[in-house]
C-alpha positions as CSV (number, residue, x, y, z in Angstrom):
1,X,-41.0,142.3,-408.9
2,X,-43.2,139.1,-409.1
3,X,-46.1,138.1,-407.0
4,X,-47.4,134.5,-407.9
5,X,-50.7,132.9,-406.8
6,X,-51.3,129.2,-407.3
7,X,-54.3,126.9,-406.9
8,X,-54.3,123.6,-405.0
9,X,-52.8,121.7,-407.9
10,X,-49.8,124.1,-408.0
11,X,-50.9,125.7,-411.3
12,X,-50.2,129.4,-411.6
13,X,-53.4,131.4,-411.5
14,X,-52.2,135.0,-411.3
15,X,-49.1,137.0,-411.8
16,X,-49.1,140.3,-410.0
17,X,-46.4,142.5,-411.3
18,X,-45.8,145.3,-413.7
19,X,-42.7,144.5,-415.7
20,X,-43.7,141.2,-417.4
21,X,-42.9,140.6,-421.1
22,X,-45.7,140.1,-423.6
23,X,-44.6,136.4,-424.2
24,X,-45.2,135.5,-420.6
25,X,-48.7,137.0,-420.8
26,X,-49.4,135.1,-424.0
27,X,-48.3,131.9,-422.3
28,X,-50.5,132.5,-419.4
29,X,-53.5,133.2,-421.6
30,X,-52.8,130.0,-423.6
31,X,-52.5,128.0,-420.4
32,X,-55.7,129.5,-419.1
33,X,-57.5,128.7,-422.3
34,X,-56.2,125.1,-422.3
35,X,-57.3,124.7,-418.7
36,X,-60.8,126.0,-419.6
37,X,-60.9,123.8,-422.6
38,X,-60.0,120.7,-420.5
39,X,-62.6,121.6,-418.0
40,X,-65.2,122.0,-420.7
41,X,-64.2,118.6,-422.2
42,X,-64.6,117.1,-418.7
43,X,-68.1,118.5,-418.3
44,X,-69.1,117.3,-421.8
45,X,-67.7,113.8,-421.1
46,X,-69.5,113.6,-417.8
47,X,-72.8,114.7,-419.4
48,X,-72.2,112.2,-422.2
49,X,-71.5,109.4,-419.7
50,X,-74.6,110.3,-417.8
51,X,-76.7,110.2,-421.0
52,X,-75.2,106.8,-421.8
53,X,-75.9,105.5,-418.3
54,X,-79.5,106.7,-418.6
55,X,-79.8,105.0,-422.0
56,X,-78.3,101.8,-420.6
57,X,-80.7,101.9,-417.7
58,X,-83.6,102.4,-420.1
59,X,-82.4,99.5,-422.2
60,X,-82.1,97.3,-419.1
61,X,-85.6,98.3,-418.0
62,X,-87.0,97.4,-421.5
63,X,-85.1,94.1,-421.5
64,X,-86.5,93.4,-418.0
65,X,-90.0,94.1,-419.2
66,X,-89.6,91.9,-422.3
67,X,-88.1,89.1,-420.2
68,X,-91.0,89.4,-417.7
69,X,-93.5,89.2,-420.5
70,X,-91.7,86.1,-422.0
71,X,-91.5,84.4,-418.6
72,X,-95.2,85.1,-418.0
73,X,-96.1,83.7,-421.4
74,X,-93.9,80.6,-420.7
75,X,-95.7,80.1,-417.4
76,X,-99.1,80.4,-419.1
77,X,-98.0,77.8,-421.7
78,X,-96.7,75.5,-419.0
79,X,-100.0,75.8,-417.1
80,X,-101.9,75.1,-420.3
81,X,-99.7,72.1,-420.9
82,X,-100.2,70.9,-417.3
83,X,-104.0,71.2,-417.7
84,X,-103.9,69.3,-421.0
85,X,-101.8,66.6,-419.5
86,X,-104.1,66.4,-416.5
87,X,-107.1,66.1,-418.9
88,X,-105.3,63.4,-420.9
89,X,-104.5,61.5,-417.7
90,X,-108.1,61.8,-416.5
91,X,-109.4,60.5,-419.9
92,X,-106.9,57.7,-419.8
93,X,-107.9,56.8,-416.3
94,X,-111.6,56.8,-417.3
95,X,-110.8,54.7,-420.4
96,X,-108.9,52.2,-418.3
97,X,-111.7,52.0,-415.8
98,X,-114.2,51.4,-418.6
99,X,-111.9,48.7,-420.1
100,X,-111.4,47.1,-416.7
101,X,-115.2,47.1,-416.2
102,X,-115.7,45.5,-419.6
103,X,-113.0,42.9,-418.8
104,X,-114.7,42.0,-415.5
105,X,-118.0,41.7,-417.3
106,X,-116.5,39.4,-419.9
107,X,-114.9,37.3,-417.2
108,X,-118.2,37.0,-415.4
109,X,-120.0,36.1,-418.6
110,X,-117.4,33.4,-419.4
111,X,-117.7,32.0,-415.9
112,X,-121.5,31.9,-416.2
113,X,-121.3,30.2,-419.6
114,X,-118.8,27.7,-418.3
115,X,-121.0,27.1,-415.3
116,X,-124.0,26.6,-417.5
117,X,-122.1,24.2,-419.8
118,X,-120.9,22.3,-416.7
119,X,-124.4,22.0,-415.3
120,X,-125.8,20.9,-418.7
121,X,-123.1,18.3,-419.0
122,X,-123.9,17.1,-415.5
123,X,-127.6,16.9,-416.4
124,X,-126.9,15.1,-419.6
125,X,-124.6,12.7,-417.7
126,X,-127.2,12.1,-415.0
127,X,-129.9,11.6,-417.7
128,X,-127.6,9.1,-419.6
129,X,-127.0,7.2,-416.3
130,X,-130.7,7.1,-415.6
131,X,-131.4,5.7,-419.1
132,X,-128.6,3.1,-418.7
133,X,-130.1,2.1,-415.3
134,X,-133.5,1.9,-416.9
135,X,-132.1,-0.1,-419.9
136,X,-130.4,-2.5,-417.5
137,X,-133.6,-2.8,-415.5
138,X,-135.6,-3.5,-418.7
139,X,-133.0,-6.1,-419.8
140,X,-133.3,-7.9,-416.5
141,X,-137.1,-7.8,-416.7
142,X,-137.0,-9.2,-420.3
143,X,-134.5,-11.9,-419.3
144,X,-136.6,-13.0,-416.4
């Protein structure tokens, strides 16, 4: 007489009878061992996978930290470069202002010199005309 119990998967878990052969008992023992072995392997695999997942998360965290550091360094460098460029622009602007001021001064000096030269020429011209008038007047007086 056989009484068979099965689990939800349909696997035989217990035989309740008295007249079973030794071979059947050995088969049941082997199947039980295989089932335990498979379950053991499953637990080992899940633990291993969990460890790998933890390692991956740690690696990701380390990478994130290093990237954040690199990004902050890059931003600092960019700020320094911006400041340098602003300083260069400011110096260039000051230099151009100084050059423009010098150029204006030179133009003013040129205009003054030209004005002085023009006035002197006018004076010389007027003096020459006066001398000519005087000379003409003297000639008339001498002729008379």
